[in-house]
N, C-alpha and C positions, 0 to 999 in steps of 0.2 A: 792928456785927455783920457787915455786908456785907464790910467791910474785913478782918475776921478770917477770914471764909470764903475770901476771895480769897487771903490769905496762906497759908492751910492748903492751898488748891488748888495754889498755886505750889510749896509745899514737897513736896506729894505728887507733882507732875509731875517735880520735880528728882530725887526718889528713884526714880521710875519710869524716868527717862532714864538715871540711873546704873546701875540694875539691868539696863536694856536693853543698855547698853554692856558691862557685865560679862558678860552673856549672850553678846555678840558675841565677846568674848575667849575664853570657854569653848568656843564653837563653833569658833573658829579653831584652838584647841589640839587639839580632837578631830579636825580635818582635816589635822593636820600631816604625815600620810603623803603628802598631795598638797600640797606647799608652795606651788605656784602658786595653787591654790584657797584654801588657808588664808590666804595673803597678801591675796587679794581680800576674803575675809570680814572680815579685821581692819581694813581701810581706814577704816571709819567710826569706829573707836576711836582712830585717830590724830588726829582732828580734834575729837572730843567732849571738852570740858573735864574731864569726870568721869574719863576714862581717859588723855587725852593728856598729863596732868601726872604720870603714873606712869612712872618709868623702866623698870619691868618690861614695860609695853606696847611700848615702843620696842625693848627687848631681844628681845621675842618677834618683833617685825616684822623685826629684823635676823637672827634665827635662821632665819626662813623664807627670807629672801634668801640666807643662807649655804647652806641646803639646795639651793636652786635652783642656786646657784653650784657647789656640790660635784658636782651631777649633770652639769653641762656640763663642768666641769673634768676629771672622770673620762674623758669622751669625748675631751677634748683630750689627756690623758695617753696614751690608747690610740692616738690619731692620731700623736702624736710618736714613739711607740715601735713603730709598725707593727703594732699589735694590732687585732683585729676589734672593731667596735662595732655595737650594735643600730641606732644612728641617728647622722647626722653632727652635728658640733659646731655649735650655734647661737651664733655669735660675738656677735650682737646681744643675745641673751638673757644670755650670759655677761657682757658689758659692763654691761648694765642691772642685773644682780644685784649686781655689784661696787659700782657707784655707789650703789645703794639700800642695800646692806649697810653701806657706810661712812656714808651719811646717817643711817640709823636707829640704828646703834650709837653714833655720835657724839652724836646727839640724846639718847640714853639717858644717856650720860656727862654731858652738859651739865646735864640735869635733876637727875641724882643729885648732882653736885657742888654745884649750887645748894641742894639740900636739906641737904647737909652744912654748907654755909656758913651757912644760916639756923638750923641747930640741929635741924632736923626729923629728920635722920639723924646718928648719931654718926660713922660712917665709911662710905666707899663700899663696896658689896658686889660690884658688877658690873664695875668697871674692869678688873681683872686678866683676867677671862674675855674681855672685849672686846678688850683689847690683844693677847692671845695670838692672836686671829684676824686683826686688822687689821695687825699687825706681821709676820705670817708672810711670809717672803721670797718664797714662791711666789705669794702673793696680790699683793704689790707688783710682782713681775715681770710677772704677767699684766696688771696695769694698764697698764704702759708698752708691753707687747707689743701689747695691744688698741688702745691709743691710737695707736701707730705704724702698725698695720695700717689703722686708719681714715684716718690721714693719707695713707698710700700709695694708698688707694682713692679719695681725693678727698672723703671724708666728713669735712669739716673741722669741722663742728659737733660731731660725736661725738668727734673727736680732741681738740678743746678741752675738752670735758666730761670725758673720761677722764684726759687728761694733766694738765688743770688740777686735778683731784681729787688726782692723784698728787703734784703740786707743793704744793698748798695744805695738804694734811693732814700733810706732813712736819714742819711747825712747830706742829701742834696740841698743846696741853698734855697730851693723853692719852699722848703718846709721850715725856714728859719723862725717862723712865728707859730709853728705847730708843735707844741711841746709833747703831745701824745705820740707823734711820730718820731721826733728827735730823741726822746727818752724812752723809747719802746724797749721794755725789758725782755721781750721775746726775741729780739734780734740776735743776741748771743746764742740763745737756745737753738734757733733754726740755722744759725751759722755752723754750729757743731754738726748738724745733720747734712748741711750743704757740703761741708768738708768731706764727710764720709761718701756722699754721692759723687763728688769730684774725684776722690781717690778711686772709686769703682770704675770710672771711665778714664783713668790715668791722665786726668787734666792737672798737671803739675802746678801751673800758675794759680788755678782756682783753689787747689788744696792749700797752698801757702797763704793765699789771700784770705780765705774764709777761716782757716785755722787761727789766724791772728785775732779774729773776733770771737770765734766759737770757744776757744780755750778758756775764755773768761767766765763762762757759765759755771756756776758752782757745782751743779749736779751733772750736767751732760757734757761739760767741757772736755772730759777725758776722751770722748769720741773723736774730737778734733785733733788732740795730741796723738791719739793712737794712729789715726790716718796719716798724720804728718810724719810720725816715726816710721811707719810702714813705707811711706813714699821714699824717705831718705835711705831706707834699707833695700829698696828695689833696684834692679839693674838700670832702669830708665833714669833714675835720679839719685844714684848712690852718693851719699855724702856722710862719711863716718863722723865727722865733727858735728854736723847739724843733728845727726841721729842721736848722738850721745847727749847733746844739749837738750834735745826734745825729751828724751827718756828721763833725764834728771829733772826737767821741769815738770814732767808728769808725776814723778815721785813726790816732788815738793807740793804740787797743787792737789794731787789726788793720791795720798799715801795709802788709801784702802784698796786701790786698784792693783790687782796682782800682776797685770801685764807689765807695768812700768818697773815694779820692784824686781820681778823675775828677770827681765831683760838687763837691768842694771847689775844685778848680782852675777848673772851669767857673764857679763862684760868683765867684772872684777876677777872672776875665775879665769877667763880666757887670757886676761892680761896679767895674771899672777899678782893681783892686788887684793888678796883675800882679806888682809887686815883692814884695808880701807872699806871693803864690803861689810866686814863685821861691825865696824864703827857705824856705818850707815844703817845697817839693819837693826842695831841696838837703838838708834835714834827713832827709827820707825816703830819698833816694838814698844818704846816708851809711850807712844801716842795710841798705838793700836796693837795690843798683844794677841793678835789672832793666831790660830793654829798654823795657818799657811805661812805667816812670817816667821813663826818659830821653826817651822820645817826648813825654810830658807836658811835660817841661822844655823841649824843643825847640819845642813849640806855644806855650808861654808866651813864649819868646824871640821867636818869630815874631810873636805878637800885639803884643809890645812894639816890633816892627819893628827888632829887633836881628838882622838877617838873617845877618850874619857869624857871630855866636855860635850862632844856630839851625842854620846849615849845619854847623858844627863838631859840634854835638850829634847831628844826624841822621847824620852820617858815622860817629860812634861806634857807632850802632845798626847801620848797614850792615856795619861791621867785625865785629860779633858774630854775623852770620849768623842773626839771630833771626826770629821770625814777623812782626815789625814792619818788616822790611826794605823791603817794597814801599811801606808807608806813609811810611817815611823818605825814600825816593826821591821820592815824590809831593810831600812837604812841601818838599824842596829845590827841586823845580820851582816850587812856590808862591812861594818866596823870590825868584824871578826873574819869574814870571808876573804876580803881583799888583802889584808896583811898576810893571810895564809898563802895567797897566790904569789907573793914575793918569795916566800920560802919554797913554794913549788917550783918557781923559776930557778931558784938557787940549786935545788936538788937535781934539776934536769941537767945540770952541768957537772954533777958529782958522780963518782963511781959508787955503785951500790955497796961496795966493800969499804968505802970511806966511813969511819965511825960517825962523822957528822951527818951522813945521810940518814942513819937510823934516828939520830936525835931530832933532825928536821922533820922526819915522818911523824914522830910523836907530837911535835908542835903543831903540825898541820892538822892531825886528827883532833887535837885538843881544841884548836880554833874552830874547826868544822862542827864539833860537838856543841860549842857555844853558839854558833851561828844558826844551827839547825832549828831550834824551837822558834826562833824569831821569823824565819822564812815560813815555817809551817803555820804560824799564827797569821802571817800576811795572806797565805793561801786560804786559810779558813775564813778570813774577813772578806777577801776579794778573789774568789776562785777564778773569775774570768780574766783578771789582770795578771796574766802569766809572766809579764815582764818583771813583776815584783818578786817572783819566787821560782819560776820555772827552771831556768838553766842553773841557778844557784843550788837548788835542792838536788837537781840531777847530778851535779858534780859532787856534792856532799854524800849522797847515797852511794855513788860509785865507790867512794873511798870507805864508807862506813858500813853499808848494808846493801848487798847486791839484790836481795829480794825486794826491798823498797825501791831500788833503782829500776828494776824490771817493771814493777807496777806503775811507777811514775812515767817511765818511757812509753808504756802502753797508753796511759791516760793522756799524755801530750801528743799521741799520734805519730811518734817517730818510728 
């Protein structure tokens, strides 16, 4: 008897709870003239099983968010057209209403489609109405505009949220008949920027997710691969295999982007695979003979200690009157200066009475004399970039001309 009473009480409670949530829905509907308040009233119904499994509940929740969105969007329209408005646009409110509107309408569709599949409903009743709102070009446009604004303002979390929604929903089944959404060519473009935003807040999963889409954009896709490579290089998600694969993909897809080429060549140098790097840079130069890539080739040749070839390459850059002219002059200087350092090191181990010591000193001076005008030219072209010539010239002047040494030492502030 006690068990029967408990069961009856449980049944009574569930009926009471269901009635309570239905009352919440009715109350929310009656407050629809104030959609913000109505949305707050409806919130308990979105989590209570008695109403949360009803697509109409989610449709209503989406409707309230649409009303909030419409109010802010009208202000935005006035602003864009130079018309007076009672209050300024609340872009945060506008963005939140879009994201919630999408969330609630899509949940409505998901539940309704499940009921159709189970046989509980013969056919969906709400999808057409929902699609009409969500596929509206002005709504989609506002999504990427707001996401872009958040990105420009440094609000990366919100940028990922809004741009991510724009990207993710383009492949949602609800848009199966909406070609404009399914084939939206702007999706990869904004995915590239969403990847950057995700990297900025160290959201590893979002970086990987949106990079897969963003890297396919022909112009801006490099941003996605850059963020992905930086992620794999970071302490939080270090992965040397994926880093190298991403850098190589960047070189292949965006051969004009210096970041990928520079990192790949540095990898070849670090791993003592200079010949492989030279083969790669020659292939890149065949498509894009830019001064920077020529400079990279020269550095690889220099690293290989093929100084004659390196000097020839650096002279090609000088002949082009490019921005890398000072760097080219400096590297030609290196082609003489650093071989001299090998001899300097050797002499440090010899007695000054050793005949070879004097021979070596003559070689050092000869190489310094050859290096000197190239460093001086680099100094003339880029006097503020002391890394190109400062310490090198100081060492050379110490050996060749003490007066020049004293003057340079003073100039450098030592």
